[in-house]
C-alpha positions, 0 to 999 in steps of 0.5 A, spaced: 499 499 499 502 507 498 505 510 504 501 516 503 494 512 504 497 509 510 499 515 513 492 519 512 488 513 514 492 513 521 490 521 521 483 519 520 484 514 526 480 519 531 474 518 527 474 510 529 474 513 537 467 517 536 463 512 539 456 514 541 458 515 549 464 519 547 460 524 542 455 525 547 460 526 553 463 531 548 457 535 547 455 535 554 462 538 556 462 543 551 455 546 552 454 544 560 448 541 559 445 534 559 443 530 553 439 524 552 442 517 549 440 519 542 446 519 537 444 519 530 449 519 524 447 523 518 450 523 511 456 526 510 462 524 505 467 528 508 466 529 515 462 525 521 456 528 523 451 526 528 444 529 531 443 529 538 438 531 543 439 535 549 435 534 556 430 540 554 428 536 547 432 541 543 436 538 537 443 539 536 448 537 531 455 536 532 460 536 526 467 533 526 471 535 521 476 531 517 483 532 520 486 532 513 482 537 509 482 544 513 487 548 517 484 550 524 484 557 521 480 555 515 475 552 520 475 559 524 474 563 517 468 559 516 465 560 523 467 567 523 463 568 516 457 565 519 457 569 525 458 575 520 452 573 516 448 572 522 449 579 525 447 582 518 440 578 519 442 573 513 439 566 514 444 561 516 445 556 521 451 559 526 455 554 530 454 555 538 459 557 543 462 552 547 464 552 554 470 556 553 467 561 549 469 559 542 466 555 537 471 550 535 473 544 540 478 539 539 478 531 540 484 527 539 486 530 532 479 532 530 476 539 530 468 539 532 463 544 532 455 544 535 450 547 531 442 548 533 438 543 529 434 547 523 429 542 519 427 544 512 426 542 505 430 542 499 427 545 493 429 543 486 425 547 482 424 554 483 418 559 481 419 566 479 418 569 486 423 564 489 428 566 484 427 573 486 428 571 493 435 567 491 437 573 488 436 578 494 439 572 499 445 571 495 446 579 494 446 580 502 451 574 503 456 577 498 455 584 501 458 581 507 463 577 504 466 583 500 467 586 507 474 582 509 478 577 506 479 570 510 485 568 513 486 561 510 481 559 504 482 557 497 481 562 491 476 560 486 481 562 480 484 557 475 491 559 476 490 557 484 485 552 486 484 548 479 492 548 478 493 545 485 488 540 483 491 538 477 498 538 480 495 533 486 492 528 481 498 528 477 503 527 483 499 522 486 499 518 479 491 517 479 490 518 472 492 511 468 498 512 464 495 511 457 490 517 458 495 521 463 498 525 457 491 527 454 488 529 461 493 533 463 494 537 457 487 538 456 486 541 463 492 545 463 490 548 456 483 550 459 487 553 465 491 558 460 485 559 456 480 561 461 484 565 466 484 571 462 477 571 463 478 572 470 482 579 469 478 584 473 473 580 476 470 581 483 473 576 488 470 576 495 468 571 500 462 567 497 458 560 499 462 556 494 458 550 493 451 553 492 446 548 489 439 546 491 442 541 496 445 547 500 439 551 501 433 549 505 426 552 505 423 553 511 415 555 510 415 560 516 422 563 514 423 562 507 430 560 505 437 558 509 444 557 506 447 551 509 454 547 509 459 553 508 465 547 508 467 550 501 466 557 502 472 561 499 474 567 495 471 567 488 467 571 483 459 572 485 457 568 479 459 562 482 454 562 487 449 562 481 450 558 476 449 551 480 442 553 481 440 554 474 436 549 471 440 549 464 446 552 460 446 560 461 443 561 454 437 556 456 436 559 462 435 567 461 429 567 464 431 565 471 438 569 470 434 575 469 429 574 475 435 572 479 439 579 477 433 583 479 432 580 486 440 581 487 440 588 484 435 590 490 442 590 494 448 590 490 450 591 483 450 584 479 457 584 475 453 582 468 460 581 465 461 575 469 456 571 466 461 569 461 465 565 467 459 560 468 462 555 463 469 556 465 467 555 472 463 549 470 469 546 467 473 548 473 468 544 477 469 538 473 476 538 475 474 540 482 470 534 483 475 529 480 480 531 485 475 531 491 474 524 489 481 523 489 482 526 496 476 521 499 481 515 496 487 518 499 484 519 506 481 512 506 474 513 504 470 511 499 468 515 492 461 517 491 461 514 484 463 506 484 467 506 477 471 512 480 479 510 478 477 505 472 480 506 465 472 507 463 472 513 468 478 517 466 476 516 459 469 519 460 472 525 464 477 526 459 472 526 453 467 531 458 473 536 459 475 536 452 468 537 450 467 543 455 473 546 453 470 546 445 464 549 448 468 555 452 472 556 445 465 557 441 460 560 446 465 564 450 471 566 446 467 566 440 472 561 436 
């Protein structure tokens, strides 16, 4: 076995010690209150997340962050952003203060945080009024995001995050030799061709993973933004495109409604719509690298064929087709 895999599995060994008794004890110590014996594991590829019940019946979520993924500073950047958003009355779920006044605790080599449970439902198709509301919600989020720069969060730019992801895939020999040349040539050509499109683009703190599964609808309170794990510094349009029901030229109605709502609070950089297809290409590489990190960290990738020759053939073809689409639709070639 690759020594890297062994080392990463050792670093994740603390997860194996998260028994229900340990989890409940940590929550009781952190919040200085009694809990019932309920400890329900919730779905999470990266972290370990559990639903607990305090003695007063309040639902509490405790989240143990994968130790190989973020620095402590990066986690505090996330918490700081959430607290700033909440102070500005943007609907998000903020971490609870634990007994020492902080929001981040430590168990073994694992950082953890506690959150109040807020139920809601996902909306996979938005009506016109909801598109306006999403525009207003994300404008308010970005207005706060523009106020400062985080200490240790990634920059969503092809020469930053995408280049690093390609380097990671190449350094760890994930791509089969017979496809590696084509895959990395297309990836690096993509970076060089789309990077100029980012020149002059506004780069602020954004959600970074804004799709319908990370927005919950609460009938009495409307939309809440959740799961800021991947928040970073990037162009505001990145928080729009994953919500769209189709490619931009077939989603003009939704884009116009979103922008109308958005511009209630701040100008929308309309020129940045040309970044949607480049950002989609970057997302292809992001997801591939995300799966690779899952494997290196001793986890299971979410797609059963990940890493097979057929998988890499498909990904190389899709990336090539996306580059061709960018050349035709964005660059006008």
